[in-house]
C-alpha positions in Angstrom: 7.4 23.1 -18.5 7.3 26.7 -17.3 4.3 28.7 -17.9 4.7 31.6 -20.7 5.6 34.9 -19.6 3.4 38.3 -20.5 3.8 38.3 -24.4 0.4 40.1 -25.5 -1.7 42.8 -24.2 -4.7 40.1 -23.1 -2.7 37.2 -21.7 -3.1 36.5 -17.8 -0.1 36.8 -15.4 1.4 33.5 -14.8 0.3 30.8 -12.0 3.5 31.2 -9.4 2.0 28.5 -7.8 1.6 26.2 -10.6 5.2 27.5 -11.9 6.8 26.2 -8.7 5.0 22.6 -8.8 6.5 22.4 -12.4 9.2 23.4 -11.4 9.7 21.2 -8.3 8.7 18.2 -10.5 11.7 19.4 -12.7 13.9 20.1 -10.1 16.8 17.5 -11.7 17.9 20.1 -14.1 19.0 21.4 -11.5 20.7 18.9 -9.6 18.1 17.8 -7.6 17.2 21.1 -5.6 13.6 22.1 -5.1 12.0 25.4 -6.1 12.3 27.0 -2.3 16.3 25.9 -2.5 16.8 27.3 -5.7 15.2 30.3 -4.5 17.0 30.7 -1.5 20.8 30.2 -3.3 22.5 32.6 -5.7 20.0 32.8 -8.4 21.6 35.6 -10.1 25.0 33.1 -10.8 22.1 30.6 -12.5 20.9 32.9 -14.2 24.4 34.2 -15.9 25.1 30.4 -16.3 22.3 30.2 -18.3 23.4 32.9 -20.4 26.4 31.4 -20.9 25.1 28.2 -22.0 22.3 29.7 -24.4 19.6 28.0 -21.9 16.8 30.1 -22.8 14.2 28.1 -20.8 16.4 27.7 -17.8 16.7 31.6 -18.1 12.8 32.1 -18.1 12.3 29.6 -15.2 15.2 30.7 -13.1 13.5 35.1 -13.7 10.2 33.6 -13.0 11.7 32.3 -9.8 12.9 35.5 -8.7 9.7 37.3 -9.3 7.7 35.0 -7.5 10.3 35.4 -4.8 9.8 39.1 -4.4 6.6 39.5 -6.1 5.1 40.4 -2.4 7.8 42.3 -0.9 7.8 46.4 -0.5 11.6 45.9 -1.6 10.9 44.2 -4.8 13.6 46.4 -6.9 16.5 46.3 -4.0 15.9 42.8 -3.2 14.9 40.9 -6.5 17.3 42.6 -8.9 20.4 41.2 -10.6 23.6 42.1 -8.9 26.4 42.4 -11.7 29.6 40.7 -10.7 29.2 42.8 -7.1 30.4 45.6 -5.5 34.1 45.6 -6.8 32.5 45.6 -10.4 32.0 49.2 -9.5 35.5 50.2 -9.0 37.1 47.4 -11.6 37.7 50.4 -14.0 40.0 52.5 -11.4 41.5 48.8 -10.4 42.6 47.7 -13.6 43.2 51.3 -15.3 45.8 52.1 -12.0 47.0 48.4 -11.9 47.8 47.9 -15.8 49.2 51.5 -15.6 51.4 50.6 -12.8 52.7 47.8 -13.7 53.5 48.3 -17.3 55.3 51.7 -16.6 57.6 50.1 -14.0 58.2 47.1 -15.8 59.5 49.4 -19.1 61.8 51.5 -17.0 63.2 47.9 -15.5 63.5 46.9 -18.9 65.0 50.2 -20.4 67.7 50.0 -17.5 68.3 46.8 -18.0 68.6 47.0 -21.4 71.2 49.9 -20.9 73.3 47.6 -18.5 72.6 50.1 -15.2 73.1 48.7 -11.8 70.0 47.4 -9.3 70.8 50.7 -7.5 69.6 52.9 -10.6 66.7 50.6 -10.9 64.8 50.9 -7.1 65.8 54.6 -7.0 64.3 55.4 -10.7 61.8 52.9 -9.9 60.1 54.1 -6.6 60.5 57.3 -7.7 58.4 57.2 -10.8 56.1 54.4 -8.7 55.4 57.5 -6.0 55.4 60.2 -8.5 53.2 58.8 -10.7 50.7 57.0 -8.8 49.5 60.0 -7.0 49.2 62.1 -10.7 47.0 58.8 -11.6 45.2 59.1 -8.3 44.5 62.4 -8.5 43.7 62.8 -12.5 41.0 59.8 -11.5 39.7 62.1 -8.6 39.6 65.3 -10.7 38.2 64.0 -14.0 35.4 62.2 -12.4 34.8 64.9 -10.1 34.4 67.3 -13.4 32.2 64.8 -15.2 29.9 64.4 -12.0 29.6 68.2 -12.0 28.5 68.5 -15.6 26.1 66.2 -14.9 24.6 67.6 -12.0 24.3 70.8 -13.7 22.5 69.2 -16.4 20.6 67.4 -14.3 19.0 70.6 -12.6 18.9 72.5 -15.8 16.3 69.5 -17.2 14.5 69.2 -13.7 14.1 73.0 -13.9 12.9 73.4 -17.6 10.6 70.4 -16.7 9.1 71.9 -14.1 8.5 75.2 -15.4 7.4 73.6 -18.8 6.6 70.3 -19.0 4.3 69.9 -22.3 7.4 71.5 -23.9 9.7 68.8 -22.5 7.5 66.1 -23.6 7.1 67.5 -26.9 11.2 67.4 -27.7 11.0 63.3 -26.4 7.9 62.3 -28.8 10.3 63.8 -31.1 13.5 61.5 -30.3 10.5 58.7 -29.6 9.7 59.2 -33.2 13.4 59.7 -34.7 14.0 56.1 -32.7 10.7 54.3 -35.2 8.2 54.7 -32.6 4.8 55.8 -33.8 3.7 59.4 -32.5 0.9 58.0 -30.8 2.4 55.7 -28.9 5.1 57.9 -27.9 2.8 60.5 -26.6 0.5 57.7 -24.6 4.2 56.4 -23.2 5.7 59.8 -22.3 2.4 61.7 -20.9 2.0 58.6 -18.3 6.1 58.7 -17.7 5.6 62.8 -16.7 3.2 61.9 -13.9 6.5 60.7 -12.2 9.3 63.9 -12.6 12.2 62.2 -11.2 11.7 59.2 -13.5 10.5 61.5 -16.7 14.3 63.4 -16.0 15.9 60.6 -15.5 14.8 59.3 -19.0 15.3 62.6 -20.9 18.9 62.5 -19.3 19.7 59.3 -20.9 17.5 59.9 -24.4 18.2 63.6 -24.8 22.0 64.6 -23.3 23.3 60.7 -23.4 23.9 61.4 -19.4 23.4 58.8 -16.9 22.3 60.6 -13.7 22.9 57.6 -11.7 26.5 58.7 -12.0 25.9 61.1 -9.4 26.3 58.7 -6.4 29.5 57.6 -7.5 32.7 58.5 -5.0 35.5 60.2 -7.1 37.6 60.2 -4.1 37.2 56.6 -3.6 37.9 55.7 -7.3 41.0 58.2 -7.2 42.5 56.2 -4.1 41.5 53.1 -5.4 43.3 54.4 -8.4 46.6 55.5 -6.6 46.5 52.1 -4.5 46.4 49.7 -7.6 49.5 52.1 -9.3 51.4 51.2 -6.2 50.6 47.8 -5.7 50.7 46.2 -9.2 53.7 48.8 -9.9 55.8 47.5 -7.0 55.6 43.7 -8.5 58.5 44.4 -11.0 60.6 45.7 -8.7 60.2 43.1 -6.2 63.0 40.9 -7.5 65.8 43.5 -7.1 64.4 44.9 -3.9 64.7 41.3 -2.6 67.7 40.6 -4.2 69.7 43.3 -3.8 73.4 43.1 -2.5 73.4 39.2 -3.1 75.3 37.4 -6.0 72.6 36.2 -7.7 73.2 37.9 -11.0 76.8 36.2 -11.4 76.3 34.1 -14.1 72.9 35.2 -15.8 70.8 38.1 -15.0 68.3 36.1 -12.7 67.2 39.5 -11.0 65.7 40.7 -14.7 64.6 37.4 -15.2 62.5 36.8 -12.2 61.2 40.4 -12.4 59.9 39.5 -16.2 58.3 36.0 -14.8 56.5 38.2 -12.1 55.0 40.6 -14.0 54.2 38.6 -17.0 52.4 36.2 -14.9 50.5 39.4 -13.3 49.5 41.0 -16.2 48.2 37.9 -17.2 45.7 37.2 -14.2 44.9 40.9 -14.4 43.5 40.4 -18.0 41.9 37.2 -16.8 40.3 39.1 -14.2 39.3 41.8 -16.6 37.9 39.5 -18.9 35.7 37.7 -16.4 34.1 40.8 -15.2 33.0 42.0 -19.1 32.2 38.5 -19.6 35.2 37.7 -22.5 37.2 34.6 -22.4 39.9 35.3 -20.1 42.3 33.5 -21.6 42.6 36.0 -24.3 41.9 38.7 -22.1 45.0 37.8 -20.3 47.2 37.0 -22.8 46.1 40.3 -24.8 47.7 42.4 -21.7 50.1 40.5 -21.4 51.3 40.7 -24.9 50.3 44.3 -24.8 53.0 44.9 -21.8 55.4 43.0 -23.1 55.8 44.9 -26.2 55.9 48.2 -24.1 58.8 46.5 -21.8 60.7 44.8 -25.2 60.2 48.4 -26.9 62.3 50.0 -23.8 64.5 47.5 -23.2 65.9 47.8 -27.0 65.4 51.2 -27.3 67.9 51.6 -23.7 70.0 49.1 -25.0 70.3 50.7 -28.7 71.0 54.3 -27.2 73.7 53.0 -24.9 75.6 51.7 -27.9 74.8 54.4 -30.2 76.2 56.8 -27.4 79.1 54.2 -26.9 78.9 54.7 -23.5 80.8 52.4 -20.6 77.9 52.4 -18.4 79.2 49.3 -16.7 81.6 51.6 -14.9 78.7 52.9 -13.0 78.8 49.4 -10.8 
């Protein structure tokens, strides 16, 4: 068994050498790997696996491994902090946001045109026009909205920093009142915050989160990159419903059945399920349920567009087939 972590003020620090010996003896729980081998592998992955299986003891042991590995390193935080899904996770919002909007929007257009029995030329012309125009709009929208939010956070951070520099006691007292509202005793709140106020950047960042509910770390985000990712994602995934029309343009594949539209449905639904599954993975959710939910959402949008196109064509009594 691993040594307990600090629980009370009087507890002593765990003996990492003893823990290592205990864990080496218990190496069979990790497939026969020693503590050294375990430390050199992706410990974060093992920690997440322990969380999913509900194994608190294993999670505790793995965290202790991480602490013992980096305890004597000057870059403890940077090297020992957990990585949650990697760098791609930072841009997952833009990828999913742009991709889903692109594929659902274009799928709806393809479905509505198919329901109206318009020719493939119309699908390609309207589809690619919509793809590029909306892609630019989405990318710019993501860039401008995130830049505006970052600018706001910057202005509030500058104001709070200035106020703390000019009247630190007042800012500490404000935070004491916030802590008291959260159920923390006044004496404890004053002890915590007076200590924290010795480190101005830490205190101001904490104050931003607690008082204004703004994350100062957001300033480090790159709105240009996010905008470009949204634009690229929109174009890439938005092209999928148009692929069958582009590949089979001019062929007689639709002579007996609308295979072009059928293939577009299969490609689009498969892609939407995949995107939903990826989203579920990054959200630590059930990837099958997430995939099915996204696929259902896109199918409802496309189905609505199809029947609206068909219904309007019937209501207007227009022989749209003459446009072939």
